[in-house]
C-alpha positions as CSV (number, residue, x, y, z in Angstrom):
1,X,132.7,70.3,42.1
2,X,135.2,72.9,40.9
3,X,134.7,71.8,37.3
4,X,131.0,72.3,37.7
5,X,131.5,75.9,38.9
6,X,134.0,76.6,36.1
7,X,131.5,75.3,33.5
8,X,128.8,77.5,34.9
9,X,131.0,80.6,34.9
10,X,132.2,79.8,31.3
11,X,128.5,79.6,30.2
12,X,127.7,82.8,31.9
13,X,130.6,84.6,30.2
14,X,129.5,83.2,26.9
15,X,126.0,84.4,27.5
16,X,127.3,87.9,28.3
17,X,129.5,87.9,25.2
18,X,126.6,86.9,23.0
19,X,124.4,89.6,24.5
20,X,127.1,92.2,23.8
21,X,127.5,90.8,20.3
22,X,123.7,91.1,19.7
23,X,123.5,94.6,20.9
24,X,126.4,95.9,18.9
25,X,125.4,94.2,15.6
26,X,124.0,96.5,12.8
27,X,122.7,93.5,10.8
28,X,119.5,92.3,12.3
29,X,120.0,88.7,11.2
30,X,123.2,88.4,13.2
31,X,121.6,90.1,16.2
32,X,118.8,87.4,16.1
33,X,121.4,84.7,15.9
34,X,123.1,86.2,18.9
35,X,119.9,86.2,20.9
36,X,119.3,82.6,19.9
37,X,122.7,81.7,21.2
38,X,121.8,83.5,24.5
39,X,118.6,81.3,24.8
40,X,120.6,78.2,24.0
41,X,123.2,78.9,26.7
42,X,120.4,79.8,29.1
43,X,118.7,76.5,28.5
44,X,121.9,74.6,29.1
45,X,122.4,76.6,32.4
46,X,118.8,75.6,33.5
47,X,119.6,72.0,32.8
48,X,122.8,72.2,34.8
49,X,120.9,73.8,37.7
50,X,118.5,70.8,37.7
51,X,115.5,72.5,36.2
52,X,114.9,70.3,33.1
53,X,111.3,71.4,32.6
54,X,112.4,75.1,32.4
55,X,115.3,74.1,30.2
56,X,113.0,72.3,27.7
57,X,110.6,75.3,27.7
58,X,113.4,77.8,27.1
59,X,114.9,75.6,24.3
60,X,111.5,75.2,22.6
61,X,110.3,78.7,22.8
62,X,113.5,80.8,23.3
63,X,115.8,79.1,20.8
64,X,113.4,77.6,18.3
65,X,110.2,79.5,18.1
66,X,111.3,83.1,18.8
67,X,114.4,82.8,16.5
68,X,112.3,81.4,13.7
69,X,109.6,84.1,14.0
70,X,112.3,86.9,14.0
71,X,114.1,85.4,11.0
72,X,110.8,85.1,9.0
73,X,110.0,88.7,10.0
74,X,113.4,90.0,8.9
75,X,113.0,88.1,5.6
76,X,109.7,89.7,4.9
77,X,110.9,93.3,5.5
78,X,112.8,95.5,3.1
79,X,116.2,96.9,4.2
80,X,116.3,100.6,4.5
81,X,119.5,100.9,2.6
82,X,118.0,99.0,-0.4
83,X,115.4,101.8,-0.9
84,X,116.4,104.8,-2.9
85,X,117.0,107.8,-0.8
86,X,116.2,110.3,-3.5
87,X,114.1,110.3,-6.6
88,X,115.5,111.0,-10.0
89,X,114.0,113.6,-12.1
90,X,112.3,112.1,-15.1
91,X,109.8,113.4,-17.7
92,X,106.8,111.6,-16.1
93,X,108.0,112.1,-12.5
94,X,109.4,115.6,-11.9
95,X,110.9,116.1,-8.4
96,X,109.1,118.9,-6.6
């Protein structure tokens, strides 16, 4: 009984740590990985709390689908620091 409570408290602390990690990250890919970890821990908690249907739904949608959609979206966008912040003055393109 006490081991069960310790396991649940450990998973809750892990989830809070992953949430803090996700919020403080500057790189979006690492933030998405952190949110995927939150969903994974939450699905384990649902399983421990004897809600297997909710755990499977959270694992399928929260961990798999949402994380994959976010990663594909991040891959298809351009990072802002990769774009030039100023344009160079050339013959054909004078800066106004």
